[in-house]
N, C-alpha and C positions, 0 to 999 in steps of 0.2 A: 478297432483293436481293443480288446478287453483287458489284456495283460499289460503290466507296466514294462518299462525298458529293461529294468533288471530281471524281470521274469523271463525275457527272452534269452538270457545268458544263464538260466538256471541249470542247464545241462553242463556247462563249462565250469560251474562252481565246484571247488574241491570240498571235501568233507572238513569238519572242524579239526580233526587230527592232522590232516594234510596241510591245512592253513597254518596250523601251529608250527608244524615242521618246516613249512616255507618261511615262516617268520624267523624261526631259529637260524636256518640257513642263510637267509638274507641278512640278518643282523650280524652274523659272524663273518660273511664273505665280502660284504660291501667295503669295509675298511681295507681289506686285503686287495680287492679289485680296483679301489680307487687310485692306489699308488701307480701301477703301471699304465692305467688309462690316462691319468693326468700327465705322466711323464711323456707319453706318446703324443698326447694332444698339445702340450706345452712346447715340446722340442720341435714338433712339425710346424707349429705356428711361428715360433721364434725363428727357425731357419728360414722360412719364407720371407719374413720381414727383414731379416738380416741380408738375404740374398737380393732383395730390392734395392738395398743400400750398397750393392756390390761388395758385400762382406761375405766371404765363403767360410762359414763355420762348420766344416765337415765333421767335426766331433759331435756336433748336435745330431747329425744323421746316424751316427753310431749308436747314440743313446736312444734315438727314435726307433731304430730297429732291433734293440735288445742287446747291444754289446756294452756291457758295463765293466770296462777295464778287464780284469782277469776272468770275469764271469761272462761268458759268451752264450746268450740265450737265443741268438738269431735263428737257429733252426726251429725252435719251438715257440718263440715269442708270438708270432701271428696266431698260431693255434691256441696259446694260452690266453691271449686278449679276446679272441673270439668266444672261447668256452667261458671265460669269466663274464663277458658281456651277456651271453645267452642265459647263464644260470641266474645272474642278478635280475635280468629282465623278466624271466619266467617266474621267479619267486616273488618279485614285486607285482607282477600281474595277478599272481594267485592271491596275494594279500588285498589287492584292489578289488578283485571280483568276490572275495568273501572276507569282509572286515572282521576284526576280532569282535568277539562278543563281550559286552561289559557285564560285570557282576554287580549285583545290588539293585536297588530300586530307585 
């Protein structure tokens, strides 16, 4: 094999403009996406731990599935979590495959 490992992914590498746009999207979206993902992971784990202790904290399941008091996101919450996960993953992969160029020497 004459080419390096990164050369084999040359087709998948986005252009500089696309990479910059991916960074902008990633930087803006990660803090927004982190909250519902952490809530879902935390409430699911905590509910499992409490259930093993014979404590039924059903209110945790409501948070886990997107029902936040008067704000009921249950119909769209799984789609929202999936979309946020995909967008953050794709933008992160785009940055990984095409690192930012440094200026200067």
